N, CA, C and O atoms as a DFTB+ gen file, in Angstrom:
696 C
 N C O
     1  1      71.573      24.397     -32.124
     2  2      70.310      23.921     -32.659
     3  2      70.478      22.509     -33.216
     4  3      69.633      21.643     -32.990
     5  1      71.574      22.283     -33.944
     6  2      71.805      20.964     -34.524
     7  2      72.004      19.917     -33.430
     8  3      71.615      18.759     -33.580
     9  1      72.609      20.343     -32.340
    10  2      72.841      19.428     -31.216
    11  2      71.515      18.999     -30.588
    12  3      71.348      17.834     -30.225
    13  1      70.561      19.949     -30.456
    14  2      69.254      19.639     -29.896
    15  2      68.493      18.672     -30.796
    16  3      67.836      17.751     -30.310
    17  1      68.580      18.880     -32.094
    18  2      67.898      18.003     -33.049
    19  2      68.503      16.607     -32.978
    20  3      67.779      15.612     -32.961
    21  1      69.818      16.536     -32.938
    22  2      70.504      15.236     -32.861
    23  2      70.128      14.505     -31.571
    24  3      69.844      13.307     -31.600
    25  1      70.125      15.217     -30.439
    26  2      69.768      14.612     -29.153
    27  2      68.308      14.131     -29.182
    28  3      68.010      13.030     -28.720
    29  1      67.404      14.953     -29.723
    30  2      65.992      14.579     -29.821
    31  2      65.796      13.352     -30.694
    32  3      65.021      12.460     -30.350
    33  1      66.495      13.300     -31.824
    34  2      66.413      12.131     -32.710
    35  2      66.957      10.895     -32.013
    36  3      66.405       9.803     -32.148
    37  1      68.049      11.071     -31.262
    38  2      68.636       9.954     -30.517
    39  2      67.677       9.403     -29.480
    40  3      67.589       8.188     -29.302
    41  1      66.956      10.282     -28.791
    42  2      65.980       9.833     -27.790
    43  2      64.833       9.073     -28.438
    44  3      64.355       8.082     -27.885
    45  1      64.388       9.525     -29.602
    46  2      63.316       8.827     -30.319
    47  2      63.767       7.434     -30.728
    48  3      63.025       6.467     -30.557
    49  1      64.977       7.323     -31.266
    50  2      65.508       6.023     -31.683
    51  2      65.658       5.102     -30.477
    52  3      65.303       3.926     -30.553
    53  1      66.179       5.619     -29.371
    54  2      66.349       4.801     -28.161
    55  2      65.008       4.303     -27.641
    56  3      64.885       3.146     -27.241
    57  1      64.006       5.173     -27.647
    58  2      62.679       4.777     -27.176
    59  2      62.109       3.672     -28.055
    60  3      61.547       2.701     -27.547
    61  1      62.251       3.813     -29.374
    62  2      61.762       2.782     -30.282
    63  2      62.476       1.452     -30.062
    64  3      61.843       0.397     -30.065
    65  1      63.792       1.501     -29.871
    66  2      64.548       0.277     -29.632
    67  2      64.141      -0.381     -28.317
    68  3      64.055      -1.606     -28.236
    69  1      63.891       0.417     -27.301
    70  2      63.469      -0.137     -26.009
    71  2      62.104      -0.806     -26.136
    72  3      61.880      -1.888     -25.594
    73  1      61.191      -0.148     -26.860
    74  2      59.859      -0.709     -27.058
    75  2      59.950      -2.035     -27.804
    76  3      59.184      -2.956     -27.518
    77  1      60.849      -2.143     -28.728
    78  2      61.009      -3.370     -29.499
    79  2      61.837      -4.423     -28.758
    80  3      62.062      -5.512     -29.288
    81  1      62.289      -4.115     -27.546
    82  2      63.039      -5.084     -26.761
    83  2      64.487      -5.213     -27.181
    84  3      65.108      -6.256     -26.971
    85  1      65.022      -4.177     -27.764
    86  2      66.388      -4.240     -28.265
    87  2      67.322      -3.350     -27.448
    88  3      68.251      -2.751     -27.990
    89  1      67.074      -3.271     -26.162
    90  2      67.906      -2.396     -25.335
    91  2      69.346      -2.876     -25.269
    92  3      70.245      -2.084     -24.991
    93  1      69.584      -4.170     -25.521
    94  2      70.961      -4.671     -25.497
    95  2      71.790      -4.049     -26.618
    96  3      73.009      -3.936     -26.486
    97  1      71.156      -3.644     -27.717
    98  2      71.868      -2.985     -28.811
    99  2      72.417      -1.637     -28.322
   100  3      73.520      -1.238     -28.696
   101  1      71.630      -0.937     -27.477
   102  2      72.097       0.335     -26.937
   103  2      73.377       0.153     -26.143
   104  3      74.312       0.941     -26.279
   105  1      73.424      -0.879     -25.319
   106  2      74.600      -1.128     -24.501
   107  2      75.771      -1.528     -25.385
   108  3      76.888      -1.051     -25.186
   109  1      75.531      -2.393     -26.354
   110  2      76.595      -2.860     -27.230
   111  2      77.174      -1.732     -28.082
   112  3      78.346      -1.772     -28.455
   113  1      76.366      -0.744     -28.383
   114  2      76.828       0.363     -29.225
   115  2      77.378       1.528     -28.408
   116  3      77.564       2.623     -28.938
   117  1      77.637       1.302     -27.135
   118  2      78.251       2.361     -26.338
   119  2      77.283       3.154     -25.509
   120  3      77.673       4.159     -24.915
   121  1      76.028       2.744     -25.441
   122  2      75.066       3.412     -24.568
   123  2      74.645       4.757     -25.106
   124  3      74.419       4.916     -26.306
   125  1      74.541       5.711     -24.229
   126  2      73.966       7.002     -24.541
   127  2      74.934       8.119     -24.164
   128  3      75.776       7.945     -23.283
   129  1      74.815       9.265     -24.831
   130  2      75.619      10.407     -24.429
   131  2      74.842      11.275     -23.439
   132  3      75.333      12.316     -23.004
   133  1      73.641      10.851     -23.088
   134  2      72.804      11.560     -22.138
   135  2      73.210      11.158     -20.720
   136  3      73.102       9.984     -20.366
   137  1      73.671      12.098     -19.905
   138  2      74.202      11.820     -18.563
   139  2      73.200      11.072     -17.690
   140  3      73.590      10.199     -16.915
   141  1      71.909      11.403     -17.805
   142  2      70.903      10.767     -16.965
   143  2      70.776       9.281     -17.267
   144  3      70.647       8.481     -16.340
   145  1      70.807       8.896     -18.519
   146  2      70.561       7.521     -18.897
   147  2      71.795       6.638     -18.797
   148  3      71.661       5.414     -18.800
   149  1      72.989       7.209     -18.708
   150  2      74.203       6.403     -18.633
   151  2      74.231       5.544     -17.383
   152  3      74.817       4.461     -17.400
   153  1      73.619       5.994     -16.306
   154  2      73.712       5.308     -15.035
   155  2      72.561       4.339     -14.789
   156  3      72.533       3.705     -13.734
   157  1      71.636       4.198     -15.688
   158  2      70.485       3.323     -15.490
   159  2      70.766       1.982     -16.154
   160  3      71.176       1.921     -17.313
   161  1      70.536       0.894     -15.392
   162  2      70.718      -0.445     -15.923
   163  2      69.356      -1.020     -16.315
   164  3      68.395      -0.924     -15.552
   165  1      69.280      -1.606     -17.482
   166  2      68.068      -2.244     -17.936
   167  2      68.314      -3.740     -17.989
   168  3      68.886      -4.231     -18.963
   169  1      67.897      -4.480     -16.964
   170  2      68.158      -5.924     -16.964
   171  2      67.371      -6.622     -18.066
   172  3      66.205      -6.314     -18.311
   173  1      68.014      -7.538     -18.703
   174  2      67.364      -8.332     -19.738
   175  2      66.612      -9.491     -19.097
   176  3      66.908      -9.879     -17.966
   177  1      65.659     -10.033     -19.802
   178  2      64.902     -11.173     -19.307
   179  2      65.863     -12.333     -19.042
   180  3      66.727     -12.629     -19.868
   181  1      65.712     -12.978     -17.907
   182  2      66.558     -14.117     -17.580
   183  2      67.873     -13.748     -16.942
   184  3      68.723     -14.613     -16.733
   185  1      68.062     -12.470     -16.626
   186  2      69.319     -12.048     -16.015
   187  2      69.289     -12.369     -14.517
   188  3      68.331     -12.009     -13.834
   189  1      70.320     -13.038     -13.999
   190  2      70.322     -13.357     -12.568
   191  2      70.436     -12.101     -11.713
   192  3      71.013     -11.093     -12.120
   193  1      69.870     -12.196     -10.525
   194  2      69.856     -11.045      -9.624
   195  2      70.400     -11.433      -8.260
   196  3      70.419     -12.606      -7.886
   197  1      70.837     -10.425      -7.532
   198  2      71.142     -10.579      -6.119
   199  2      69.909     -10.082      -5.374
   200  3      69.443      -8.967      -5.607
   201  1      69.386     -10.908      -4.482
   202  2      68.206     -10.530      -3.708
   203  2      68.666     -10.264      -2.281
   204  3      69.227     -11.142      -1.625
   205  1      68.423      -9.038      -1.805
   206  2      68.900      -8.613      -0.495
   207  2      67.746      -8.419       0.481
   208  3      66.673      -7.947       0.105
   209  1      67.978      -8.788       1.735
   210  2      67.051      -8.526       2.840
   211  2      67.877      -7.934       3.974
   212  3      68.900      -8.493       4.371
   213  1      67.424      -6.806       4.486
   214  2      68.107      -6.138       5.586
   215  2      67.087      -5.858       6.682
   216  3      66.088      -5.176       6.451
   217  1      67.343      -6.387       7.875
   218  2      66.427      -6.214       8.998
   219  2      67.167      -5.619      10.181
   220  3      68.360      -5.861      10.363
   221  1      66.460      -4.844      10.981
   222  2      67.082      -4.304      12.172
   223  2      66.108      -3.506      13.004
   224  3      64.901      -3.512      12.761
   225  1      66.648      -2.827      13.979
   226  2      65.862      -2.007      14.896
   227  2      66.529      -0.646      15.017
   228  3      67.753      -0.546      15.100
   229  1      65.716       0.393      15.027
   230  2      66.202       1.754      15.238
   231  2      65.843       2.154      16.661
   232  3      64.686       2.076      17.073
   233  1      66.847       2.577      17.396
   234  2      66.625       3.004      18.778
   235  2      67.100       4.432      18.962
   236  3      67.928       4.941      18.205
   237  1      66.556       5.059      19.984
   238  2      66.970       6.413      20.338
   239  2      67.831       6.360      21.574
   240  3      68.447       5.341      21.885
   241  1      67.863       7.466      22.265
   242  2      68.620       7.511      23.508
   243  2      67.989       6.554      24.514
   244  3      66.780       6.324      24.470
   245  1      68.778       6.001      25.408
   246  2      68.340       5.018      26.402
   247  2      67.873       3.718      25.756
   248  3      67.141       2.952      26.382
   249  1      68.281       3.457      24.520
   250  2      67.975       2.221      23.786
   251  2      66.482       1.983      23.594
   252  3      66.068       0.839      23.408
   253  1      65.672       3.022      23.634
   254  2      64.227       2.895      23.414
   255  2      63.956       2.827      21.910
   256  3      64.527       3.615      21.156
   257  1      63.093       1.897      21.450
   258  2      62.780       1.808      20.019
   259  2      62.084       3.078      19.529
   260  3      61.325       3.707      20.265
   261  1      62.355       3.442      18.273
   262  2      61.786       4.664      17.703
   263  2      60.859       4.298      16.549
   264  3      61.273       3.665      15.578
   265  1      59.609       4.704      16.673
   266  2      58.597       4.464      15.647
   267  2      58.623       5.606      14.622
   268  3      58.938       6.746      14.964
   269  1      58.289       5.290      13.361
   270  2      58.084       6.323      12.344
   271  2      59.337       6.878      11.706
   272  3      59.291       7.960      11.120
   273  1      60.462       6.175      11.797
   274  2      61.687       6.627      11.123
   275  2      61.690       6.042       9.714
   276  3      61.485       4.841       9.538
   277  1      61.922       6.884       8.719
   278  2      62.016       6.414       7.335
   279  2      63.404       5.811       7.138
   280  3      64.417       6.485       7.323
   281  1      63.436       4.530       6.760
   282  2      64.691       3.821       6.522
   283  2      64.723       3.475       5.040
   284  3      63.781       2.872       4.525
   285  1      65.791       3.847       4.352
   286  2      65.856       3.594       2.922
   287  2      67.260       3.266       2.444
   288  3      68.251       3.632       3.075
   289  1      67.325       2.573       1.325
   290  2      68.583       2.275       0.659
   291  2      68.731       3.287      -0.473
   292  3      67.868       3.385      -1.346
   293  1      69.829       4.036      -0.452
   294  2      70.071       5.027      -1.504
   295  2      70.319       4.300      -2.822
   296  3      71.097       3.347      -2.884
   297  1      69.660       4.755      -3.853
   298  2      69.838       4.202      -5.191
   299  2      71.230       4.578      -5.697
   300  3      71.510       5.763      -5.877
   301  1      72.116       3.591      -5.932
   302  2      73.476       3.925      -6.365
   303  2      73.539       4.520      -7.769
   304  3      74.572       5.051      -8.175
   305  1      72.438       4.432      -8.505
   306  2      72.408       4.960      -9.875
   307  2      71.695       6.303      -9.960
   308  3      71.469       6.818     -11.055
   309  1      71.342       6.872      -8.816
   310  2      70.645       8.160      -8.800
   311  2      71.573       9.267      -9.283
   312  3      72.747       9.321      -8.918
   313  1      71.034      10.124     -10.089
   314  2      71.785      11.260     -10.610
   315  2      71.137      12.545     -10.108
   316  3      69.912      12.640     -10.039
   317  1      71.957      13.533      -9.759
   318  2      71.390      14.811      -9.315
   319  2      70.630      15.519     -10.431
   320  3      69.905      16.482     -10.180
   321  1      70.797      15.043     -11.668
   322  2      70.074      15.628     -12.802
   323  2      68.684      15.021     -12.966
   324  3      67.898      15.488     -13.790
   325  1      68.375      13.986     -12.188
   326  2      67.076      13.326     -12.270
   327  2      66.015      14.234     -11.651
   328  3      66.127      14.589     -10.477
   329  1      64.994      14.617     -12.409
   330  2      63.979      15.525     -11.872
   331  2      63.013      14.845     -10.898
   332  3      62.263      15.538     -10.211
   333  1      63.009      13.519     -10.818
   334  2      62.067      12.806      -9.965
   335  2      62.748      12.376      -8.663
   336  3      63.559      11.450      -8.674
   337  1      62.432      13.031      -7.540
   338  2      63.091      12.690      -6.271
   339  2      62.753      11.287      -5.770
   340  3      63.459      10.769      -4.905
   341  1      61.699      10.660      -6.284
   342  2      61.362       9.308      -5.839
   343  2      62.397       8.286      -6.292
   344  3      62.426       7.173      -5.768
   345  1      63.242       8.637      -7.250
   346  2      64.294       7.741      -7.721
   347  2      65.505       7.721      -6.795
   348  3      66.432       6.939      -7.005
   349  1      65.507       8.580      -5.766
   350  2      66.652       8.672      -4.860
   351  2      66.851       7.378      -4.068
   352  3      67.980       7.019      -3.737
   353  1      65.763       6.686      -3.769
   354  2      65.827       5.453      -2.990
   355  2      65.552       4.236      -3.860
   356  3      64.749       4.290      -4.792
   357  1      66.240       3.121      -3.538
   358  2      65.917       1.838      -4.142
   359  2      64.669       1.284      -3.473
   360  3      63.763       0.783      -4.140
   361  1      64.630       1.380      -2.153
   362  2      63.506       0.884      -1.362
   363  2      63.451       1.677      -0.064
   364  3      64.491       2.061       0.471
   365  1      62.241       1.926       0.453
   366  2      62.087       2.601       1.742
   367  2      61.027       1.889       2.570
   368  3      60.157       1.197       2.043
   369  1      61.123       2.077       3.857
   370  2      60.163       1.501       4.801
   371  2      60.187       2.387       6.041
   372  3      61.174       3.080       6.287
   373  1      59.118       2.373       6.816
   374  2      59.097       3.091       8.094
   375  2      59.180       2.092       9.223
   376  3      58.668       0.977       9.125
   377  1      59.829       2.503      10.298
   378  2      59.921       1.610      11.451
   379  2      58.551       1.463      12.103
   380  3      57.743       2.392      12.109
   381  1      58.308       0.270      12.654
   382  2      57.035       0.019      13.326
   383  2      57.100       0.490      14.776
   384  3      58.070       1.134      15.175
   385  1      56.081       0.176      15.563
   386  2      56.035       0.651      16.957
   387  2      57.163       0.092      17.822
   388  3      57.457       0.638      18.885
   389  1      57.803      -1.002      17.368
   390  2      58.944      -1.572      18.086
   391  2      60.282      -1.113      17.514
   392  3      61.335      -1.620      17.900
   393  1      60.236      -0.136      16.578
   394  2      61.449       0.381      15.960
   395  2      62.040      -0.538      14.897
   396  3      63.147      -0.288      14.418
   397  1      61.328      -1.590      14.522
   398  2      61.851      -2.580      13.579
   399  2      61.575      -2.171      12.139
   400  3      60.576      -1.520      11.835
   401  1      62.492      -2.574      11.263
   402  2      62.332      -2.359       9.827
   403  2      62.809      -3.599       9.079
   404  3      63.604      -4.386       9.593
   405  1      62.309      -3.757       7.861
   406  2      62.749      -4.851       6.985
   407  2      62.700      -4.326       5.553
   408  3      61.644      -3.934       5.056
   409  1      63.857      -4.327       4.903
   410  2      63.964      -3.864       3.522
   411  2      64.318      -5.045       2.633
   412  3      65.180      -5.849       2.986
   413  1      63.667      -5.156       1.489
   414  2      63.965      -6.207       0.517
   415  2      64.087      -5.561      -0.857
   416  3      63.251      -4.739      -1.235
   417  1      65.142      -5.935      -1.618
   418  2      65.330      -5.386      -2.953
   419  2      66.185      -6.314      -3.794
   420  3      66.853      -7.213      -3.285
   421  1      66.145      -6.069      -5.102
   422  2      66.954      -6.829      -6.065
   423  2      68.007      -5.923      -6.657
   424  3      67.807      -4.718      -6.807
   425  1      69.128      -6.522      -6.988
   426  2      70.201      -5.798      -7.652
   427  2      70.745      -6.686      -8.764
   428  3      70.784      -7.908      -8.625
   429  1      71.159      -6.076      -9.855
   430  2      71.682      -6.838     -10.987
   431  2      73.183      -6.653     -11.168
   432  3      73.755      -7.139     -12.144
   433  1      73.826      -5.952     -10.232
   434  2      75.267      -5.745     -10.331
   435  2      75.945      -6.142      -9.023
   436  3      75.344      -6.044      -7.953
   437  1      77.175      -6.583      -9.109
   438  2      77.934      -7.023      -7.945
   439  2      78.316      -5.875      -7.015
   440  3      78.377      -6.065      -5.800
   441  1      78.574      -4.684      -7.563
   442  2      79.057      -3.588      -6.726
   443  2      77.995      -3.079      -5.752
   444  3      78.306      -2.265      -4.882
   445  1      76.770      -3.533      -5.878
   446  2      75.722      -3.064      -4.982
   447  2      75.653      -3.857      -3.680
   448  3      74.647      -3.784      -2.974
   449  1      76.701      -4.614      -3.345
   450  2      76.751      -5.286      -2.044
   451  2      77.116      -4.299      -0.941
   452  3      76.941      -4.599       0.240
   453  1      77.619      -3.130      -1.314
   454  2      77.871      -2.050      -0.370
   455  2      76.800      -1.003      -0.614
   456  3      76.739      -0.401      -1.686
   457  1      75.947      -0.788       0.397
   458  2      74.820       0.131       0.223
   459  2      74.860       1.208       1.299
   460  3      75.474       1.045       2.353
   461  1      74.183       2.315       0.996
   462  2      74.030       3.388       1.971
   463  2      72.627       3.311       2.537
   464  3      71.642       3.439       1.810
   465  1      72.544       3.100       3.839
   466  2      71.274       3.063       4.550
   467  2      71.035       4.460       5.107
   468  3      71.855       4.982       5.862
   469  1      69.911       5.061       4.736
   470  2      69.611       6.432       5.147
   471  2      68.413       6.410       6.093
   472  3      67.370       5.835       5.778
   473  1      68.572       7.033       7.240
   474  2      67.506       7.114       8.233
   475  2      67.083       8.563       8.381
   476  3      67.918       9.439       8.604
   477  1      65.771       8.822       8.257
   478  2      65.248      10.180       8.342
   479  2      64.068      10.218       9.310
   480  3      63.198       9.349       9.274
   481  1      64.047      11.210      10.156
   482  2      62.915      11.440      11.039
   483  2      61.905      12.276      10.263
   484  3      62.082      13.486      10.118
   485  1      60.856      11.644       9.766
   486  2      59.899      12.332       8.894
   487  2      58.619      12.740       9.621
   488  3      57.791      13.446       9.046
   489  1      58.438      12.309      10.879
   490  2      57.199      12.646      11.584
   491  2      57.358      13.821      12.547
   492  3      56.459      14.111      13.337
   493  1      58.488      14.482      12.477
   494  2      58.709      15.644      13.342
   495  2      58.848      15.242      14.799
   496  3      59.543      14.275      15.111
   497  1      58.205      15.961      15.679
   498  2      58.337      15.723      17.118
   499  2      57.351      14.681      17.639
   500  3      57.323      14.415      18.841
   501  1      56.550      14.091      16.768
   502  2      55.520      13.140      17.201
   503  2      56.092      11.990      18.039
   504  3      55.514      11.634      19.066
   505  1      57.199      11.415      17.623
   506  2      57.845      10.327      18.367
   507  2      59.221      10.746      18.868
   508  3      60.095       9.906      19.083
   509  1      59.406      12.033      19.049
   510  2      60.715      12.568      19.415
   511  2      61.405      13.077      18.161
   512  3      61.119      12.598      17.064
   513  1      62.291      14.018      18.301
   514  2      63.012      14.581      17.162
   515  2      64.413      13.978      17.123
   516  3      65.155      14.040      18.104
   517  1      64.760      13.400      15.993
   518  2      66.046      12.734      15.843
   519  2      66.777      13.271      14.629
   520  3      66.159      13.682      13.647
   521  1      68.094      13.264      14.705
   522  2      68.926      13.702      13.593
   523  2      68.975      12.604      12.539
   524  3      69.006      11.418      12.868
   525  1      68.981      13.006      11.265
   526  2      69.106      12.048      10.176
   527  2      70.481      11.400      10.233
   528  3      71.435      11.982      10.749
   529  1      70.570      10.193       9.700
   530  2      71.830       9.457       9.771
   531  2      72.000       8.613       8.517
   532  3      71.027       8.074       7.988
   533  1      73.237       8.498       8.040
   534  2      73.577       7.629       6.915
   535  2      74.611       6.628       7.398
   536  3      75.607       6.991       8.024
   537  1      74.355       5.353       7.096
   538  2      75.231       4.269       7.532
   539  2      75.567       3.413       6.319
   540  3      74.674       3.054       5.552
   541  1      76.841       3.083       6.135
   542  2      77.225       2.171       5.057
   543  2      77.087       0.733       5.562
   544  3      77.532       0.401       6.661
   545  1      76.464      -0.107       4.741
   546  2      76.239      -1.510       5.086
   547  2      76.881      -2.369       4.003
   548  3      76.598      -2.187       2.819
   549  1      77.735      -3.297       4.396
   550  2      78.446      -4.167       3.458
   551  2      77.927      -5.603       3.582
   552  3      78.038      -6.224       4.639
   553  1      77.363      -6.118       2.490
   554  2      76.979      -7.526       2.440
   555  2      78.196      -8.323       1.985
   556  3      78.903      -7.914       1.065
   557  1      78.436      -9.451       2.625
   558  2      79.562     -10.310       2.278
   559  2      79.052     -11.728       2.034
   560  3      77.856     -11.995       2.146
   561  1      79.959     -12.618       1.705
   562  2      79.573     -14.017       1.501
   563  2      79.011     -14.630       2.784
   564  3      78.237     -15.585       2.714
   565  1      79.382     -14.105       3.948
   566  2      78.838     -14.596       5.219
   567  2      77.333     -14.347       5.319
   568  3      76.639     -15.033       6.069
   569  1      76.830     -13.372       4.569
   570  2      75.401     -13.054       4.575
   571  2      74.634     -13.832       3.505
   572  3      73.410     -13.729       3.413
   573  1      75.337     -14.588       2.721
   574  2      74.699     -15.349       1.641
   575  2      73.874     -16.488       2.246
   576  3      74.393     -17.294       3.019
   577  1      72.598     -16.548       1.892
   578  2      71.710     -17.555       2.478
   579  2      71.359     -18.670       1.506
   580  3      70.729     -19.652       1.900
   581  1      71.747     -18.541       0.265
   582  2      71.446     -19.598      -0.693
   583  2      71.209     -19.063      -2.084
   584  3      71.470     -17.900      -2.391
   585  1      70.709     -19.951      -2.906
   586  2      70.463     -19.646      -4.309
   587  2      69.049     -20.081      -4.650
   588  3      68.607     -21.156      -4.245
   589  1      68.340     -19.239      -5.398
   590  2      67.018     -19.590      -5.897
   591  2      67.170     -20.003      -7.350
   592  3      67.588     -19.199      -8.184
   593  1      66.838     -21.239      -7.658
   594  2      66.968     -21.750      -9.025
   595  2      65.716     -21.397      -9.818
   596  3      64.600     -21.715      -9.407
   597  1      65.909     -20.743     -10.949
   598  2      64.817     -20.435     -11.860
   599  2      65.035     -21.236     -13.139
   600  3      65.989     -22.010     -13.225
   601  1      64.189     -21.067     -14.108
   602  2      64.288     -21.852     -15.340
   603  2      65.617     -21.665     -16.056
   604  3      66.200     -22.639     -16.533
   605  1      66.107     -20.431     -16.141
   606  2      67.289     -20.145     -16.941
   607  2      68.466     -19.601     -16.147
   608  3      69.559     -19.456     -16.694
   609  1      68.270     -19.301     -14.886
   610  2      69.315     -18.625     -14.133
   611  2      69.141     -18.888     -12.643
   612  3      68.146     -19.469     -12.211
   613  1      70.129     -18.450     -11.868
   614  2      70.077     -18.573     -10.416
   615  2      70.164     -17.190      -9.786
   616  3      71.042     -16.400     -10.131
   617  1      69.257     -16.900      -8.865
   618  2      69.341     -15.679      -8.072
   619  2      70.103     -15.999      -6.793
   620  3      69.888     -17.051      -6.192
   621  1      70.979     -15.114      -6.378
   622  2      71.742     -15.298      -5.153
   623  2      71.058     -14.495      -4.052
   624  3      70.765     -13.313      -4.234
   625  1      70.803     -15.133      -2.910
   626  2      70.088     -14.503      -1.807
   627  2      71.051     -14.108      -0.685
   628  3      71.931     -14.879      -0.301
   629  1      70.865     -12.888      -0.168
   630  2      71.658     -12.376       0.947
   631  2      70.700     -11.861       2.018
   632  3      69.672     -11.263       1.701
   633  1      71.037     -12.093       3.279
   634  2      70.198     -11.604       4.371
   635  2      71.074     -11.141       5.523
   636  3      71.987     -11.849       5.948
   637  1      70.786      -9.942       6.024
   638  2      71.487      -9.412       7.186
   639  2      70.425      -9.067       8.224
   640  3      69.531      -8.259       7.974
   641  1      70.540      -9.690       9.389
   642  2      69.612      -9.437      10.480
   643  2      70.338      -8.679      11.587
   644  3      71.566      -8.592      11.604
   645  1      69.562      -8.145      12.492
   646  2      70.109      -7.443      13.654
   647  2      71.020      -6.283      13.274
   648  3      72.025      -6.028      13.939
   649  1      70.668      -5.588      12.211
   650  2      71.398      -4.379      11.836
   651  2      70.781      -3.226      12.629
   652  3      69.995      -2.441      12.099
   653  1      71.149      -3.140      13.894
   654  2      70.546      -2.178      14.807
   655  2      71.298      -0.860      14.765
   656  3      72.528      -0.828      14.740
   657  1      70.534       0.229      14.759
   658  2      71.110       1.561      14.620
   659  2      70.540       2.472      15.696
   660  3      69.337       2.469      15.955
   661  1      71.403       3.238      16.307
   662  2      70.993       4.174      17.343
   663  2      71.031       5.596      16.777
   664  3      72.001       5.992      16.131
   665  1      69.967       6.354      17.028
   666  2      69.890       7.744      16.584
   667  2      70.062       8.684      17.768
   668  3      69.715       8.357      18.903
   669  1      70.606       9.863      17.473
   670  2      70.742      10.894      18.502
   671  2      69.571      11.841      18.411
   672  3      69.095      12.164      17.323
   673  1      69.119      12.275      19.550
   674  2      68.040      13.262      19.610
   675  2      68.550      14.568      19.033
   676  3      69.669      14.989      19.327
   677  1      67.728      15.210      18.209
   678  2      68.172      16.485      17.639
   679  2      68.197      17.581      18.699
   680  3      68.888      18.585      18.525
   681  1      67.450      17.408      19.806
   682  2      67.503      18.388      20.893
   683  2      68.842      18.338      21.618
   684  3      69.334      19.367      22.082
   685  1      69.430      17.155      21.718
   686  2      70.710      17.036      22.434
   687  2      71.869      17.618      21.640
   688  3      72.946      17.837      22.194
   689  1      71.665      17.873      20.341
   690  2      72.738      18.429      19.510
   691  2      72.744      19.962      19.546
   692  3      73.677      20.594      19.050
   693  1      71.710      20.549      20.128
   694  2      71.610      22.012      20.119
   695  2      72.449      22.634      21.200
   696  3      72.479      23.858      21.331
């Protein structure tokens, strides 16, 4: 019972500090003992970001483009304890009629240059049935396209084009 009261009081204090813009105090004091919140980063105003763009084409068997495939970047800070499944992805997009996709997102940490690209067939048999696929994508300095200068900081821009992925038909796996 005392543990629940302490945790509840801690959440109230954290919420008040966040509202007052003092989230940096939380980090400086060791963060939180709550497993869900330990993995969430709260960028401060003026913090530089890495801006990523990933473009490509999804094809099926015979190199035909596949429309309607959900392409997403897995959120590296997602916790299985998170009750909201929408937090699983950093960004998602569906392929167009030519099988093309373009994902754009910001990251505030260096370790997010290695991302998991997740492809899911969400339309069923409408455009053919395909097996889901996960692909690791590594951004390097070769993908760096420049720097965006802001008033107080610089954002680093990365772009990867022609990240083409082939999916297998789920019928061929049976």
